[in-house]
N, C-alpha and C positions, 0 to 999 in steps of 0.2 A: 641379485647378479646371478644371471644364468648363463651366458656366454661371454667369454674374455677374448679379445682380439689382441694379441701381442705384436706391437710395432717396432719389432727389433729381430735379432738374428743370434745364431751361435750360443754360446753356453748360457747367457742370461736368460734367453728365450725358452731354452729347455727347462731351466731352472722354474721360471714362472709356470710354464705348462705343468710341470709336475706337481706343484702346490695346488695349483687351481684344480687339477685331477682330483687329488685328496681331499679337496673341499666339495666335490660334486658340480665344479663348473665347468661347462664345455669349453674348448679353446679352439682358437681360430690363429693360425701361422700367416704371414705374409713372406713373401721371397722374391728375390731377383733371379735374373737368369743364372748368375753365378752360382746362386744357391738352390737351385731346382731340385737338387737331390740331397740337400742338407738334412741333417737328423732332426733339427727342430720342425722341419716340414713334415716328416714322417711322425713325430711325437703327437702333433696336434690332430683334432678332431677333423678339423679341415684347413685348408690351406688356399691362398689366392695368390695369384701373380702379380707382382707389382710393374716389372717392367726390366729394362736393360740393367747390366750389372753396375754401372756407376751409381754410387749412392744418391746424387743430386735428382737422378731418374728413376729411382725406386724408393730407398729407406727414408730420404729426405722429402720425397714428393708428397707434400700434405695433401692434395687432390686426389692422388692415386690410393693413397691409405684410407681416405674417408670413403672413397668408392667401394674399398672392399669392406668397411665397417657397415655400409648400406647394403651391399649384396650377401652379407653373412648373417646380418640381423644381430650382430654383437650388440650387447647393451652396456658393454664396458672396454675401454682400451687401458692397456698397461704399457708405458712406454719404454721400460727397462732403462738402461743409462746410455749416454751417448746419442747419437742421432737427434732425434726430437724430444728428446725427455725432458727439457727445460725451455722449450720452445713456446712462448705464450701463445702465439697464433693457433699452434696446433692444439694447444690445450683449449682454446676458444672454439675452434671448429668442432672438436669432439664434444664439448659441452652445448654448443649452440643448437645441436640435433637431438638434444635430449639424452646423450649415451654419457655414462660415468668415465670421468678421467680420472685414473688411478695415480694420483699426485695432487700437489697443492692447487688452488683455485688459479684460474688465468690471470686474476687481477694481482694476486701475489707474484707469479712467475715472471709477469711484465713489469713490475716494480723492481723485482731483485735481479732482472738481467743488467741492472746498473749497479756495477762494484761502488760507483760513489754513493748510489742511494744505500746499499748496505752499510758503507763506512759512516755515512752521516746517522743512519738509524742507531747503529751500535753506538756511536758518541753522544746520541741523545739520550740512551738509557743507562748511560754509566759504564758500558763495557770498553776498556781501552783498545784503541786500533793503532795499527802500526804507524809510527810517525810519518807524515808525508802530506798529500793535499786532500782535503774532504771532497772536493769537486773537480771537474774536470779541468785541463790546462786550456786556456784561450791560445796561446802560441807558444814558439819556442823560447820566447824571453821568460814566460812564466816557469819553462823548466830550468832555464839558466838561475832565475831567482831560489828555486826550489832546491838546486844543487849547491848554490852558497849557504844555504840555510841549514841543511841536514848534512852537508859534507859528502865525501866520497866513502863508498859508492850509494848511488841511489838506483832504484828499478823503475822503469817506466812501462807501465801496463795499460792493457786496453779495458777501457770502462765495460765493455761488453764482450769481453774475450774469455777464453777458457781453454783449457788442456795446454797450458804453457806457452801457448801461440802469442807472437807479438811481444813478449817480455824482452826489454832492453837493460843490459846492465851497463850503466855509466859510471866509468872510474876517472874520467878526466873531463874538463870543460870542452875541449875540442871535438867531443864526441857527441855532442848534444843535438847537433842540428840533424847529422845524419842518422841519430837514433831516433829522433822524432818524427822524421819522414819515413822511416822504415816502419815503426810500429803503427802509424796512420796508414800507410799502404796496406799492411796486412790486415788491420782491422777493416778496411773498406772491402777487401776480397773475401775475407774469411767469415765477417760478423756483419757486414753492412754498416760499421758505424767505425768512425776515425777518431772517436774521443779517446784520450789518454788522462792518467793520473799518476802519481808518483808515491812510492813508498820509500822510507830509507831502508838500504841495504843491511839487514842485521847480522848477516854472515854466522855460521856456526850454529844455525838456530835448530830447533826440533819443530817437526811438523805433527801436530796434535790435532785429533778431530774428534767430536762428541757426536754420537748417534741419538737422535731424538725423533719421537712420532706425536703427532697431535690428532684428536678426535675432532668431529663436527659438534661436539657439546663442551668445548672449553677446556678439555682435559690433556695434560701433557706428561709424557715421561721421557727420561733419558736411559740409555741403556750402556752408559760408560764410555770411556774414551778408546781410540785405536792410535797408535804409533806408526807413522807414514813417513818416516825421515830417509829411509834408503829409497832414494830415487836418481833418475838421471833426468836431466833437462827438464825437471819438474814432473816426469812422469814416475809414478811410484812401481817399486820394483818387489819389495817385501813390505808387509804389513803384520801387526800384532796387536794383541789386547790381552791385559791391559798395557798402558806404556810402562817401561821400566823406569821412566824418568818422573813419572807424576805420583805425587804422595795421595793419601786419602783426604787430606785438608784440600789440597788443590784440585783433586778431582770434584770434590763437593763444589768448589768455588766455580769451575767451568760449567758444572752441571747447573748451576743457578744462573748463571750468564746466559747459557744455551736456552734454557726455558724463558728468562726474560726477552731474549731477542725473538724468539718463535711467537710467542704469544704477541709481542707488540707489532708484528708484521701479519698478524692473523693466519699463520700458516696451519696448514692441515695436511696429514698423512706424514710419511717419512721424509726425513732428510737430515742434513749433517751441517754442524758448524765447524769450520776449520779455524785453528788457532796456530800461532808460532810461539814457540818458548825460547826467550832469547838467552844470550848466555850469561846474563846478569839474573836470570831466574824469574825475569817478568813474562807474564802471558799477554798475548795481543790477539784481537779478533783480525783473522784475514779474511774469509769469504763463507758464502752459504752455497752449498750444494742441494739443489732442490729436486733430490731424486734419490734411488736406491744406489748406493756405492759399490764398485767392484769388490771392494774388502769387506761387505757386509758379513760374509759367513764367519769372521773371526769372532764377531760380537755374537752371532747367533751361538757358537759353540761355548762361550764363557756364561751367557744368560740363558741357555737352554730355549730361546725363543726362534720362532720362524718369521722373520721380518716381512716377508712377501704375504704371508697368511694375514698377518696383521694390517698391512696395505690394504688387502682386498677387503677385509672385515671393515676397515674404517671408513674406505670409499663407497662400501655399502649402507653406511649410515650408524655402524654400529659404534657404541662406547667402546674405549680401551678396556680390554680384558684384563689389564694388570695395572696395579697401582704403583707407584714410585717405591712404596716400602716394600713392595712384594719383588724387587729386582735384586737379584742375588748375583755374585760372580764366583766361579767356580774355576780355578784352575788357569792355564795359560794357552793361547791360541796364536799359530803363525801361519801366515798365508804366503807362498810364493807365486807370483803370475809368470807363467810360462809363454814366451814370445816366440813366434817365427822370425828370429832375427840371427844373425851372425853374432855369436858370442865375442868376436873381438872389435869388429867393425860396427854393430849394431844395424847393419844394412838390413833391410827385410828380405825373408828368404821363401819367397812362396814356391809351391810345388804340388806334388801329390804324395800323401802318406802311404809309403810302401811297407812299413811295420809299426805295430802299436803294440806296446807291452805295459800294463799297469802293475804296480806292486801287489801282491797279496796283502790285504789289509784287514784290521779290525775295525768295522764300521763306524763304532763309536769314537773312535780315535783320529780317524782320518777320512778326509773328504775330497772328491775330485769333481769339480764344477767344470764340465766340457761339453763340447758337440763333436768329439773326434772320433773317426773310425777308420780303419784300413780303406785305402781306396779313394778317401776323400780329399777333397782339393783345398789347399790353403790358399786363398784367392788374394790377389795383388790388390783389390778394390777396398779393402776394408781394414780397420785395425788389426795389427798382426798378432794381438793375443790369443793364444791357443787354448790355455787352460789354467785353472787355479788349482793349485794343491794346499790343501787346509790341514793341519794337524792339532790336536790338543793334548796337551801334558799337564800332569798335575802340578808341574813348575815349569818355569821358561826354560830352564835347562833341559828337561826331558823332552819339552817340544822342540827345541832346537835339534836334538840328536834325533828325534822322530822324524823329522822334515828331512833332514839329511839323509836317513835311510831311505825314506819314499822317494825322494828325487833321484837317488842314485840308481834305483830300480825302475824308473819310469824312461821307457825306451820310445823315442820317435824318430822313425827315419822317413827320409825323402825330402826333409826339410831341416835347416838348421835350426836350433832353439837357445835360449838362454839359460838352459838348466846349468850349466858349468858357471854363469854368473852368480845364479843363486846359491849355489855349493859354495863359492868362493866366499860370498858374504857370510853365510852361515859358519865358515870356518874361521873366520876373522877374529882375531882377540877383542877388537874394538866392538864389534857386533855383540859378540858372547858376553863381553863385561858390561853390554849396556851403555857404552862410551861413544856416541855416535851422533850425527846431526845430518841436515840436509847436504853437506858438502863432503860427506865421508867417503861415498862410492869412489871419488877421484883418488883419495890417498890409499884406499884400501887394494885398487888396480897397481898402485906403484909398489906394493908388497908380494904380487903375484905374477907369474909368468904363463902364457898359455901353452899348454903340450898338445899339438893338434893330433898326434897319435893317439893319446888317450882322451881325446876331447874334454880335457878338464885344465883348471887353474891349478898351478902347483906354488906354493909359499916359496919365495926366493930366499 
């Protein structure tokens, strides 16, 4: 691998570029009109313009990206996360020209685009799936039968969806027809597929995911679990590793399930298996994320690994340089995502960053993944995530305190941010005590009131 094109933007593009540079690999950035002066463009050795600002005409345009691959002479492509990272057609376009795709094979991506394929696979290898349908629903009548079988609530999900889009929570039978049509319409527009399936609504569950990596020689390792239960509308806000809810024996079980699933699908490179932990203590397979995750830094902190480096080495054909018995966990890591959103309404807050101040940090214990700079534009065209603040502590309590201090000293002016929300969560007794679930944020909000003068939430 000599030259790597990063088919992405923002903080993840910068993060990949820096690891590639450390490995002696040349880097190529791509950019839209909105990102002409972005930091990832300057960080790379070369940069190629894709087109207009809207993602469908730039970062989601396979032909434009492949043209940049050809012109740059890149022999590898890293898709980052989001955009085309899990798109089988893109992976096939890269592979068909003899270029290395840093991710799973196109054939694997094509299969696991279907959530029902993944549910069937999980069921076939003895890993419990969330109760519901294993196959897509034929019509609204099938949804009625599922509602009668599983009871209220049920979740109607898109077979080829993602990012929380199209999920309908059905609590009453009279909601079924409208929910069915709404999900199908969203699926057709967003993902080109109207297929839906059903999961029983578990409620008050915890979202636990396991990081794994497989090479091209049949070797797999897991790097422990991450806790991702603090979320709003299926979008994660705070993540940590390890989970305060998972015991050593449960971790071993989840890691075994993960290797079983990854090997059954012939997976290569880095990926994540997501599970739900129900109130009754049972774990269930939920889905596969076939890419590097936004929250990968917390795993890197507690294991001392560089997941992007391992991705690049595996993609280049090397064997995993670490065995499962060599994986060690040290301390606790927590990450807060910082979005350009109003901390009360969650409405996007595009603009120009007029002032930027990072806390003075001890590098070994704090990490900022970002592509921010004063005078930089926060575009309305893309995901509003601005940065990730990741801290390590010898204990979970110390990590929480460290993250609170770092966020309190992190100043971004010119756009509203969700820093006050992260600080509110970190102050919450439920979070501090490790007693939370995927629906906790709503109850936490009821315990606090926003002070606009101080730009913070105060406990009521």
